[in-house]
Structure formats: structure tokens, C-alpha cells
C-alpha positions as CSV (number, residue, x, y, z in Angstrom):
1,M,38.3,18.6,73.1
2,N,35.4,16.2,72.8
3,T,33.0,18.4,70.7
4,T,33.4,20.9,67.9
5,A,30.8,23.1,66.1
6,I,31.0,23.8,62.4
7,V,28.8,25.3,59.7
8,G,28.0,22.5,57.3
9,D,30.0,22.0,54.1
10,A,31.3,25.5,54.3
11,F,33.6,24.3,57.1
12,A,33.6,20.5,56.4
13,K,35.1,20.7,52.9
14,P,38.2,22.7,53.8
15,M,38.7,20.4,56.8
16,L,38.5,17.4,54.6
17,R,41.0,18.8,52.1
18,A,43.4,19.2,55.0
19,L,42.7,15.8,56.4
20,D,43.1,14.1,53.0
21,A,46.4,15.9,52.4
22,E,47.9,15.0,55.8
23,P,45.7,12.3,57.4
24,D,48.3,11.5,60.1
25,R,49.1,15.0,61.2
26,W,46.5,15.4,63.9
27,D,45.4,13.1,66.8
28,L,41.6,13.3,66.6
29,S,40.8,10.3,68.8
30,S,39.3,12.4,71.6
31,L,36.8,14.1,69.3
32,M,33.4,12.5,69.8
33,I,30.8,14.9,68.4
34,I,30.7,17.3,65.4
35,A,27.7,19.6,65.6
36,S,26.5,21.7,62.7
37,S,23.7,24.1,61.8
38,G,23.0,27.1,59.5
39,V,23.8,25.8,56.0
40,M,23.6,22.6,54.0
41,F,25.7,19.6,55.3
42,S,25.9,17.0,52.6
43,E,25.8,13.2,53.2
44,A,29.0,12.9,51.2
45,S,30.9,15.3,53.6
46,K,29.5,13.5,56.6
47,K,30.6,10.1,55.4
48,H,34.0,11.5,54.5
49,L,34.5,13.0,58.0
50,I,33.5,9.7,59.6
51,G,35.9,7.9,57.4
52,H,38.7,10.0,59.0
53,M,37.1,9.8,62.5
54,P,35.0,6.6,62.8
55,Q,34.3,7.3,66.5
56,V,32.6,10.6,65.7
57,L,28.8,11.3,66.0
58,I,27.7,14.0,63.6
59,V,24.7,16.1,64.7
60,D,23.2,18.2,61.9
61,A,20.7,20.7,63.5
62,F,17.9,22.3,61.5
63,S,17.3,25.6,63.3
64,S,17.4,29.3,62.9
65,S,17.7,32.2,65.2
66,E,13.9,32.7,65.1
67,A,13.0,29.0,65.0
68,I,14.8,26.8,67.4
69,G,14.4,23.0,67.2
70,M,12.9,22.4,63.8
71,G,14.7,19.1,63.5
72,Q,18.0,17.3,63.5
73,A,19.8,14.5,61.7
74,I,22.3,12.1,63.3
75,S,25.2,10.4,61.4
76,A,27.7,7.8,62.6
77,A,29.7,4.9,61.3
78,G,27.2,2.7,59.6
79,V,24.3,5.2,60.1
80,D,23.5,7.6,57.2
81,S,21.2,10.6,57.6
82,G,21.2,11.9,54.0
83,T,21.4,15.4,52.7
84,A,18.8,17.9,54.0
85,K,16.8,15.2,55.7
86,F,15.8,15.6,59.3
87,K,13.7,14.1,62.0
88,G,11.3,16.9,63.0
89,G,11.3,18.3,66.5
90,E,8.5,17.7,69.0
91,F,6.6,20.9,68.0
92,T,7.5,20.8,64.3
93,K,4.8,21.0,61.6
94,V,4.8,21.7,57.8
95,F,2.0,24.0,56.7
96,T,0.7,24.9,53.2
97,D,0.1,28.5,52.3
98,D,-3.5,28.3,53.5
99,L,-2.1,26.9,56.9
100,R,-3.3,23.3,56.2
101,E,-1.0,20.7,57.7
102,V,0.9,18.7,55.1
103,E,0.2,15.0,55.2
104,P,3.3,12.6,55.4
105,G,4.0,11.0,52.1
106,S,1.7,13.3,50.1
107,G,4.5,15.0,48.2
108,E,3.0,18.3,49.0
109,I,5.3,21.2,49.6
110,G,4.8,23.5,52.6
111,R,6.7,25.8,55.0
112,V,8.3,24.4,58.1
113,A,6.9,25.7,61.4
114,V,7.9,25.1,65.0
115,G,5.8,25.8,68.1
116,G,6.7,25.7,71.8
117,F,8.9,28.4,73.2
118,Q,9.8,30.9,70.5
119,P,10.8,34.6,70.3
120,L,8.2,37.2,70.7
121,G,9.1,38.8,67.4
122,Y,11.6,41.0,65.6
123,Y,12.8,44.1,67.3
124,K,10.8,47.2,66.1
125,D,9.6,45.3,63.0
126,P,5.9,44.4,63.4
127,D,5.4,43.6,59.8
128,K,8.1,41.0,59.7
129,T,6.9,39.6,63.0
130,A,3.4,39.2,61.7
131,D,4.7,37.4,58.6
132,T,6.9,35.0,60.5
133,F,5.0,34.2,63.7
134,L,1.6,32.7,62.9
135,E,-1.3,31.3,64.9
136,V,-2.8,28.0,63.8
137,D,-5.7,26.4,65.6
138,G,-4.9,28.6,68.7
139,K,-1.2,27.7,68.8
140,R,1.6,30.1,67.9
141,Y,4.3,29.0,65.5
142,S,7.5,30.5,64.1
143,V,7.6,30.1,60.3
144,P,10.9,31.5,59.0
145,G,10.3,30.5,55.3
146,D,12.0,27.1,54.9
147,F,10.1,24.9,52.4
148,A,10.0,21.2,52.8
149,T,8.0,18.0,52.2
150,I,7.2,15.2,54.7
151,E,8.2,11.7,53.8
152,A,5.9,8.7,54.6
153,D,8.1,7.9,57.6
154,G,7.5,11.4,59.0
155,S,11.0,12.7,58.2
156,I,11.4,16.2,56.7
157,T,13.1,16.8,53.4
158,L,14.3,20.4,53.3
159,L,14.0,22.1,49.9
160,G,15.3,25.6,50.7
161,R,14.2,29.2,51.6
162,G,11.3,30.5,49.6
163,S,12.9,33.9,49.3
164,Q,15.6,32.3,47.0
165,C,13.2,30.1,45.0
166,I,13.6,30.5,41.2
167,N,10.6,30.5,38.9
168,T,11.8,29.2,35.5
169,G,9.3,28.4,32.8
170,G,6.6,28.1,35.3
171,E,8.5,25.6,37.5
172,K,9.7,26.4,41.0
173,V,13.3,25.4,41.6
174,F,15.1,25.7,45.0
175,P,18.7,26.7,44.5
176,E,20.0,24.6,47.4
177,E,19.1,21.4,45.6
178,V,20.9,22.4,42.4
179,E,23.9,23.6,44.4
180,E,24.3,20.2,46.1
181,A,24.3,18.5,42.7
182,L,26.9,20.9,41.4
183,K,29.2,20.4,44.4
184,T,29.3,16.6,43.7
185,H,31.2,17.4,40.5
186,A,35.0,16.7,41.0
187,A,36.0,20.2,39.6
188,V,33.6,22.2,41.8
189,L,34.7,23.4,45.2
190,D,31.7,25.5,45.9
191,A,28.6,26.7,44.1
192,V,25.7,29.1,44.3
193,V,22.7,29.1,42.0
194,V,20.7,32.2,41.1
195,G,17.9,33.2,38.7
196,V,18.7,35.8,36.1
197,P,16.1,37.6,33.9
198,D,15.3,35.6,30.7
199,D,12.9,36.4,27.9
200,K,11.9,32.8,27.4
201,F,11.9,31.3,30.9
202,G,11.2,34.4,33.0
203,E,14.3,33.4,35.1
204,A,17.1,31.3,33.8
205,I,18.9,29.1,36.3
206,T,22.5,30.2,36.4
207,A,25.4,28.6,38.4
208,V,28.3,30.5,39.9
209,V,31.0,28.1,40.7
210,Q,34.4,28.2,42.5
211,L,36.6,25.6,40.8
212,D,39.3,23.4,42.2
213,A,42.6,25.1,41.5
214,S,43.8,22.3,39.2
215,S,40.6,22.3,37.1
216,A,39.5,24.3,34.1
217,L,35.8,25.1,33.4
218,D,34.0,22.5,31.3
219,E,30.5,24.1,31.2
220,A,28.8,21.4,29.2
221,D,30.2,18.6,31.5
222,I,29.0,20.3,34.6
223,V,25.5,20.9,33.2
224,S,25.4,17.2,32.1
225,H,26.5,16.2,35.6
226,V,23.6,18.0,37.1
227,K,21.1,16.5,34.6
228,G,22.3,13.1,35.6
229,R,21.1,13.8,39.2
230,L,18.1,16.1,38.8
231,A,15.3,16.8,36.4
232,S,16.6,18.5,33.3
233,Y,14.7,21.7,33.9
234,K,16.6,22.2,37.2
235,A,20.0,22.2,35.5
236,P,21.7,25.5,35.0
237,K,21.5,27.2,31.6
238,R,24.9,28.7,32.1
239,V,27.9,28.0,34.5
240,L,30.0,31.0,35.4
241,P,33.4,30.7,37.2
242,I,34.4,33.0,40.1
243,D,37.6,33.1,42.1
244,T,35.7,32.6,45.4
245,I,32.1,32.3,46.4
246,G,32.9,34.6,49.3
247,R,31.1,33.0,52.1
248,A,30.8,34.9,55.4
249,P,32.4,33.4,58.5
250,N,29.0,31.7,59.4
251,G,28.9,30.0,56.0
252,K,26.2,32.2,54.5
253,V,26.3,33.5,51.0
254,D,25.2,36.8,49.5
255,Y,22.8,35.7,46.8
256,K,22.1,39.3,45.8
257,R,25.8,40.0,45.2
258,L,26.3,36.8,43.2
259,R,23.1,37.4,41.2
260,K,24.5,40.8,40.2
261,F,27.8,39.1,39.3
262,A,26.0,36.6,37.1
263,V,23.9,39.3,35.3
264,E,27.0,41.4,34.6
265,S,29.0,38.4,33.4
266,L,26.3,37.3,31.0
267,E,25.9,40.9,29.7
268,S,29.7,41.2,29.1
269,D,29.6,37.9,27.2
270,G,27.1,39.6,24.8
């Protein structure tokens, strides 16, 4: 087998735990390409995989079922692509809410759009079709709801899905960014960030974490760890342990279920 397809860190991290535990068990010399799409694939995991398989080329595709070819990132030995950073596809644009194109290096946030050959729409759902497939300057684009900025070099930095964005104290926070910071903590195997109702902030950033089996929860240490990597307002107000995040086979998480878990856990704490 020369190529294998995975789903970002959801697959990479269990693979790495197995490889770290038994690095000589498998002959991986024939594997040349690891392809991923669908969820976040961190730079740390990419580097770690390449450490075990220096011959491998990692292709991190930024696409969705309704928007093919939004971008990709390539990693190899000596070549880093970063986390959530992509080279846009030929027909990829980033538009503001008023459908103005975001200028590279401006720091402005917009929604990623891709033109070219795209689906006609959602089956028997004209409202969702109208919201997702937009016409700009006479050209049709698929705009599934991923927010991003464009760097000065033209690369895209993905922030996350707008539907999951948390409004806390008037600031918009994308959960994916906080989740990646959480997962760099040695005790955290997996993490999901949700907003729970809060009288002061409107929504309070709350982390639900799956801990390493040998680790106990140190809430203050985890919060401090995030503050060392992100602006303080993006750090979780609370960190709640859970036995498993419960990702689907495709690596996706049920934010609604985990938000319900967070609300109920905080209520039971009094």
C-alpha cells in the first residue's frame, strides 16, 4: 500500500500512540502518501508522523461535500505546513458578509468560497441551497460557512465554522482554535470547546476534555496552558472531564450533545 486516507488528528493521534509504543512492529517503508480531510490536522501530529515515516508526503485537503477544492497543505520532511493553513485552490476566494473580497494581509475575516464545478444544491432544500450557493459578480460560488483570513502571501488561515462560533463578552471565538491549544497539553487526548449560557459574558467558553488515562484533571494548569498560547479571553472559564469525546467514524463531533453535557455538568456542580 502506497497511500492511506485518514481524518486528521482524530485518526493520527491513535496511530501515533501505537507507533510510539511499538515503533518497530510495522514495516511502513512502502507508504508514500497520507491524505487527510474533514477535521483539523495539527502541525505537531504531521511532524510526529513524518518522524516515524520520513519518506511520507502528507496532503491535508481543505474541502467539504458541498465545496470541493477549497485548498490544501503539503507537509514532508523539512517542509512544514502549519495547523489550519492552506494554499487556496484555483477558484477559491474569501468574502465578507457583504460579498466583498477579503484583501490578503488585511486581517479581515470572511467566509471561504469556491467556484468552478460545484453541486447544484441540497436535495429538496431550497432555503439551505440559497444560503450556501451564492452568485458574486456573475459567478456562482459554494460558501459552506468556513471562516478564514488571508495572509499577505495569499495563504488561507482557517478559523472554523461560523455555526460553532462563540460570542463571549462581545468577542467572537472559534472553538477549533481553542481546541488545538488544549490538545497540546500533555494530559489532554482530545477536546471540544462549547459556549454555555452566562449572565456576565453571554456565553462562557467551556472545554470538555478527554484526558490521558494516566493523568488527573488539573483545571487551573490547563487554563494557564491555553492562556500561554492564545489571548486570555479565548481561554476556557471551566474545563470538564469526560470519558470519551465520542467522535464519529469520520472524526466529527456532536457539539450539541457535548454542549448539553457541559451545561448539565455545571448545573450539577451548583
